[in-house]
C-alpha positions in Angstrom: 0.0 -54.4 5.4 2.7 -51.7 5.8 3.0 -48.4 3.9 5.8 -49.6 1.6 4.1 -52.9 0.8 0.8 -51.2 0.0 2.5 -48.7 -2.3 4.3 -51.5 -4.0 1.1 -53.4 -4.5 -0.3 -50.4 -6.2 2.9 -49.7 -8.2 3.2 -53.2 -9.8 -0.2 -53.2 -11.7 0.4 -49.5 -12.6 3.7 -50.4 -14.2 1.9 -53.3 -16.0 -0.7 -51.0 -17.4 1.9 -48.5 -18.5 3.9 -51.3 -20.2 0.8 -52.4 -22.1 0.0 -48.8 -23.2 3.6 -48.2 -24.3 3.5 -51.4 -26.3 0.3 -50.4 -28.1 1.7 -46.9 -28.9 5.1 -48.2 -30.1 4.0 -51.2 -32.1 0.4 -50.6 -33.3 -0.7 -47.0 -33.0 2.6 -45.2 -33.8 5.0 -47.7 -35.3 8.3 -46.4 -36.7 8.5 -43.9 -38.5 5.2 -42.5 -37.2 6.5 -41.9 -33.7 6.6 -38.2 -34.0 4.0 -36.7 -31.7 2.0 -33.6 -31.8 2.4 -31.2 -28.9 -1.0 -32.2 -27.6 0.1 -35.8 -27.7 3.2 -35.0 -25.7 1.0 -33.6 -23.0 -1.2 -36.6 -23.1 1.8 -39.0 -22.8 3.1 -36.9 -19.8 -0.3 -37.2 -18.2 -0.4 -40.9 -18.7 3.1 -41.4 -17.2 2.5 -39.0 -14.3 -0.8 -40.5 -13.4 0.6 -44.0 -13.6 3.4 -43.2 -11.2 1.8 -40.6 -8.9 -1.0 -43.0 -7.9 1.4 -45.3 -6.0 3.2 -42.3 -4.5 -0.1 -40.9 -3.2 -1.0 -44.3 -1.8 2.3 -44.2 0.1 1.6 -40.6 1.3 -2.0 -41.2 2.6 -1.3 -44.5 4.4 -1.8 -44.7 8.1 -2.2 -48.0 9.8 -5.1 -46.9 12.0 -6.8 -44.5 9.4 -10.5 -45.2 9.2 -11.0 -43.6 5.8 -8.0 -45.3 4.2 -10.0 -47.5 1.9 -12.0 -44.5 0.7 -8.8 -42.5 0.0 -7.4 -45.4 -2.0 -10.5 -45.7 -4.0 -10.5 -42.0 -4.9 -6.8 -42.2 -5.8 -7.3 -45.1 -8.1 -10.4 -43.6 -9.7 -8.5 -40.3 -10.4 -5.6 -42.3 -11.7 -7.7 -44.3 -14.1 -9.6 -41.2 -15.3 -6.3 -39.4 -16.1 -4.7 -42.4 -17.8 -7.9 -43.1 -19.7 -8.2 -39.5 -20.9 -4.6 -39.5 -22.0 -4.9 -42.8 -23.8 -8.0 -41.7 -25.6 -6.3 -38.5 -26.9 -3.3 -40.4 -28.1 -5.5 -43.1 -29.7 -7.6 -40.6 -31.6 -4.6 -38.7 -32.9 -2.8 -41.9 -34.1 -1.9 -42.1 -37.8 -5.1 -43.4 -39.5 -4.8 -42.3 -43.2 -1.7 -41.9 -45.3 -2.8 -40.0 -48.4 -0.7 -39.3 -51.4 -1.5 -36.0 -53.1 0.5 -34.4 -55.9 4.1 -35.1 -54.7 4.0 -36.3 -51.1 2.1 -38.3 -48.5 0.2 -36.7 -45.7 -0.4 -38.7 -42.6 -3.7 -37.8 -41.0 -5.7 -38.8 -37.9 -9.5 -39.4 -37.8 -9.7 -35.9 -36.2 -8.2 -34.3 -39.3 -10.9 -35.7 -41.6 -14.7 -35.5 -41.7 -15.2 -39.2 -41.5 -19.0 -38.8 -41.9 -18.3 -37.9 -45.6 -16.6 -41.3 -46.2 -18.9 -43.5 -48.4 -16.4 -46.2 -49.2 -16.0 -48.5 -46.2 -12.6 -49.6 -47.5 -11.3 -46.1 -46.5 -11.9 -47.0 -42.9 -10.4 -50.5 -43.1 -7.3 -49.6 -41.1 -4.6 -52.3 -40.8 -3.6 -53.5 -37.3 -0.4 -51.4 -37.3 0.1 -48.3 -39.3 -2.3 -46.2 -41.4 -4.5 -46.9 -44.5 -2.7 -46.1 -47.8 -4.8 -43.8 -50.1 -4.4 -41.7 -53.1 -6.0 -38.2 -53.6 -6.4 -37.1 -57.2 -7.1 -33.6 -58.5 -10.3 -33.2 -60.5 -9.7 -33.9 -64.2 -12.1 -31.4 -65.6 -11.5 -27.7 -65.6 -14.8 -26.9 -63.8 -14.1 -29.3 -61.0 -10.5 -28.0 -60.6 -11.7 -24.4 -60.4 -14.3 -25.4 -57.9 -11.7 -27.1 -55.7 -9.3 -24.1 -55.9 -12.1 -21.7 -55.0 -13.2 -23.7 -52.0 -9.7 -24.1 -50.7 -8.5 -20.5 -51.3 -11.6 -18.5 -50.7 -14.1 -20.6 -48.7 -11.8 -22.0 -46.1 -12.5 -25.7 -47.0 -9.9 -28.4 -46.5 -7.3 -29.1 -49.2 -7.4 -32.1 -51.5 -5.8 -34.7 -49.2 -8.3 -34.1 -46.4 -11.4 -34.7 -48.5 -12.5 -38.3 -49.0 -14.5 -37.5 -52.1 -11.1 -37.2 -53.9 -9.7 -40.4 -52.4 -9.2 -43.8 -54.1 -7.3 -46.9 -52.9 -3.5 -46.6 -53.2 -3.0 -50.0 -54.8 -4.6 -48.8 -58.0 -2.5 -45.7 -58.2 1.0 -47.0 -57.4 2.4 -46.4 -60.9 1.2 -42.8 -60.8 3.1 -42.3 -57.5 6.2 -43.7 -59.0 6.2 -40.9 -61.6 6.9 -38.4 -58.8 9.2 -40.6 -56.7 12.9 -40.2 -56.7 15.7 -42.8 -56.4 16.8 -43.6 -52.8 20.4 -43.2 -54.0 19.6 -39.5 -54.4 18.5 -39.2 -50.8 21.6 -41.2 -49.8 23.9 -38.7 -51.6 22.0 -35.7 -50.1 22.1 -37.0 -46.5 25.6 -38.4 -45.9 24.9 -38.5 -42.2 22.2 -41.1 -42.8 24.2 -43.3 -45.2 24.4 -46.2 -42.8 20.7 -46.0 -42.0 19.7 -46.1 -45.7 22.1 -48.9 -46.5 20.7 -50.9 -43.5 17.2 -50.5 -44.8 18.2 -51.8 -48.3 19.9 -54.8 -46.6 16.8 -55.4 -44.5 14.7 -55.8 -47.6 17.4 -57.8 -49.4 17.4 -55.6 -52.5 19.8 -53.4 -54.3 19.3 -49.8 -53.3 18.6 -48.9 -57.0 15.4 -50.9 -56.7 14.1 -48.5 -54.0 12.7 -45.0 -54.4 11.2 -42.5 -51.9 8.5 -39.9 -51.6 8.4 -37.2 -48.8 5.8 -37.9 -46.1 4.4 -35.2 -43.7 3.1 -35.7 -40.2 1.4 -33.2 -38.0 4.7 -32.6 -36.2 7.3 -34.2 -38.3 8.3 -35.8 -41.6 9.9 -38.9 -43.0 10.8 -40.6 -46.3 8.3 -43.1 -47.5 10.2 -45.9 -49.2 8.7 -47.5 -52.3 9.5 -50.5 -54.4 10.8 -49.0 -57.7 9.1 -51.8 -59.7 5.6 -51.9 -58.2 5.2 -48.6 -56.3 4.3 -50.4 -53.1 5.2 -48.7 -49.8 7.7 -51.0 -48.2 9.1 -49.0 -45.3 9.9 -45.5 -44.0 12.9 -43.6 -42.8 12.7 -40.8 -40.2 15.1 -38.4 -42.0 14.5 -35.1 -43.8 13.1 -36.2 -47.2 13.2 -32.8 -48.9 16.1 -32.5 -51.4 16.5 -30.2 -54.3 
C-alpha cells in the first residue's frame, strides 16, 4: 500500500467520525439557538477538528515502504488521535445546554457543570429530552425569612444564585402562566430589531400563527443570548431566535 493510499484509508474513517460528532453537536447537544459556545468549547472543537485531520497527515508523513516500525507508529498516531478527539468530545458534551431555568424575568441556560447535581432530589429535573435542555422554573422564597436567607447566602456567603439551585426549581409546565406575566409581545421585538424583521416573520410563518399569538422572554447562555419564543396562550416555549432580546 502506497503513502497516499494509506493516508486516504486513515482519512475516510476520520471524516466519518467528525461528521457523526458534528451531527450530534448541531442536532442534539447544541440545536439552534443554543449553538453559541463558551471559549473553552471553542478550544475543544478546534482540538477535535485538528486531531481528526492531523492523524491522516501524520500517517502520510511517517510512511516508508520498508519501515519496520511503521505499524507501531500508526498505532501511536491513532491512539493519540482518539484520545484528543475523545477529550474534546467529552468537554463539549459536558458543557452542552442541560437545564433551561426561568428566574424572575429571563431564562438561564446551564450545563451540568454549572449546577450541583448531587443536590437534585427530583429525578424529573434530570430527565433531559433527546435534543435541547430541560425546561424548569426557579421561584423566589415566598416567606420573608426564606428570602432574607437567600439574599444573605448569595450576597455575603458566595453561594450560587436562585437559578443555579435545584431546591428552588419546579417543572416549567406548571408555571407557564407565571412566565407569561413577564413575557413581551414578539411584535415589540420585531419593532425594536428591524434588521431581524424577516427572521421573526419567518418564525411566525413556520408555526402557522399570527405574530400577535407569540411572545418572547430573554434567554442567557454562558457566552451568548437569544429570545425564547412562547405561545401567548399557553406559555409553552415553542422556539428560539438568536437575536438580542433585550429591549427597553
